[in-house]
N, C-alpha and C positions, 0 to 999 in steps of 0.2 A: 069158449065153453063155460057153462055155469055150473059151479060145484054143487048147486042145490038141485040139479036135474035128477029126476027119478031114475032108478036103475032100469036100463033098457031103453031109455029115450033116444040114445044115440043110434040105436039100430035103425031107426026110420030114415036116416041119412044114407044108408047103404042101398045098393041096387036091390030091386024087388026079389031077385033070385036068392039073395042071401037072407032076406027077411023071412022068406017062406020056408027055408030049410031049417028044421029044428036043431040039427046037429051043429050046423054052422053058426046059428044064432046063439046057442048056449056057449059055444067056444069063444065067440066074440064078446059075450057078456063078461067073461072073466077079465078081459082087457079093459072093459068099461069100468069095472070095479076098481082096477088099479088106477085108472085115470081120475075117476070121480069119487072114489071111496064108497063105503057101504055101511049099513047098520045091521048088526046081527041081533035078532030078537032074543028075548029072555030065554035062557035054557031051562032044562027040566028042574034044576035046583032052585029056580026062582030068581037067579041073579039078573041084574039089570042088563039091558041091551048094551052092546059095545059098539062104539062108532070108530070106524077105521078111516083115517084121512087118506084121500087120494093124492096123486102126484100134483094135481092142479092146486090144491090148497097148500100143500107143502111148499111148492115153488112160489106161490103167491106171498107167503110169509118168510121167504128165504132171507130177506134183509134183516129180520129180527134176530137171526142166529149169529149175526156179526156184531150184536150189541151184548157185551158181557153181562149187563144188568137186566137182560130180558127175563121176565118171570117164567119159570119152568124150563130154562135152558138146561139141557143134559150136562151133567158134571163132566163127562168125557169130552164133550165139545168145548167146554170151558177150558179144560187143560190144553186142548188143541189151539184155541185162540191165544192162550198165554205164550205158546211157542212162536206165534207171529211177532210178538214184541220182545222176544228173548227173555221171557220171564221165568225165573227159577225160584220156587218157594219151598219153605219147609213143609213136610208132609202133614204136620199137625195144624196147619193154617186152615181155619174154617172157610166154608164156601162163600159166605158173604164178603169176607176179607179178600178172597181171591177175585171176586167179581169187581169190587171197588178198585183194587190195584190194577187189574187187567185193563179196566176202562181208563185209568189215569196214567198208565205206564209211560206212554209216549211223551206226555207233557212233563212228567217227573224226570225223565232222562235229561231234559234240557237244564234242570237244576241240580244235577248230580254233583256231589262234592260240596254242596253249600249247606249252611245252617238251616235255611228255609226248607230244603228238601228233607233233611233229617227230621225236622219237626213234623212235616206232613206224614212221613213214613212211620214215625213213632205213634202218631195219633191213629193211623190206619191199623197197625199191627197190634198195639197194646190196648187201644180203646181209651187211653188216658188223655184227657184234654187239659189237665192241670199241671203237667210237668213243666219244668223250665230248664233252660240251658244257660249257664254262666260261662262266658268265654273271655271275660276281661278280669283276670285274676292277677293281682300285683305280684311281680317277682317270678311268675311262671308263664313265660311266653310259649305259644303253641300248645297250651293246655286248656282244657275246659271240663266242666262238671255238669252232669245231668242229674237233676233232682226229680224223682218220680214217686208219685203217691201209690203206695202198696196197701193202704188201709182198706181199699174197696174190694180186695180179693180175699178177705177173711171168710173162709167157708169151712166145711167139714174136711176138705182136702186142702187146707191152707198151705201146708208145706209144698205140696205138688204144684199148686197154682202159683205160689211165690217163685219157685225155681223156674217154672215155665216162662213167666213174664220176664224174669231176669235174663234168661237165655235169649228170648226174643229181642229184648232191648239191646243186649250186647251185639246180637247178630246185625241188627239195623245200624247201630252206631259204627261197628267195625266196617260195614260195607259202604257207609256214606261219609265217614270222616276223611279229611285230607290226610295223605300218607304221612306227612311230617308232624302231625299232631298226636297227642295222647290225651287220655281222659280218665274220669272216675265216675262210675254210676253210683249215686247215693240214694238208696231207697228211703222214702219217708214212711215210717211205720211206727205206730204207737205201741210200745212194749211195756215191760215192767218199769214203773216209776216210783221212786221212794220219796215220800212226803216229809215235811218238817213241821213239828208242832210250833216251833218258834215263829216260823213264817206263815203259819196257818194255811198250809197248802191243802187242797181237797183230797189228796191221796191218802187213804187209810191204810198205809203200809209202814210197818216198823220192823227193821231188821232185828232178828232174834226173838221177836214176839209172834208175829203172824207170817213171817217169811224167812227164808234162809238163803244165804249166798254160799256157793261152792257145792261140793258133792256131799250128799247126806250119807252117813254111815248108820243105816238102820240096824237096830238090834232085834 
């Protein structure tokens, strides 16, 4: 069958007795619309015509539904695909991240518990490509440190974004690190810096003059 056939074209393949009977023909046209789809003309409000896909077209592109990165894939179907690869994600993970991880889940399982896999997941979940992992620290066996740039999330909701990224990073590290290891997440964030006139630092901050340390007791 050709999905582009006009509505009613399949009727000609029926016996003549069915083609001549109006009641039977209209009844069978309903099934034809299901198979080939149909287009509804603009309604009285002037809205554009609506195209309904038939089963033929849906089945024809069925393979695309099994690709998580397919454009326009229904979010509910994406969650179902995630179950195929035993994927369990935070509810606040955006759809693009879900698509990327669902597509790569099987390959990433082969690297589970390794530094390489932790790096890949941190890039996927946090979007940070500049972080680094230091796992060769003298005097501290089975210990590693994760340095992550938090300067890029300075927004009007900075505190909320900061804590969200920190929680996501901890979740990834806890899930991927070897059981016998422990770690420290070190955020890289530029905050208040005190300058020195003697060293001619560029920071125009002087304690007691234009800034105050501690809790202010306002009068």
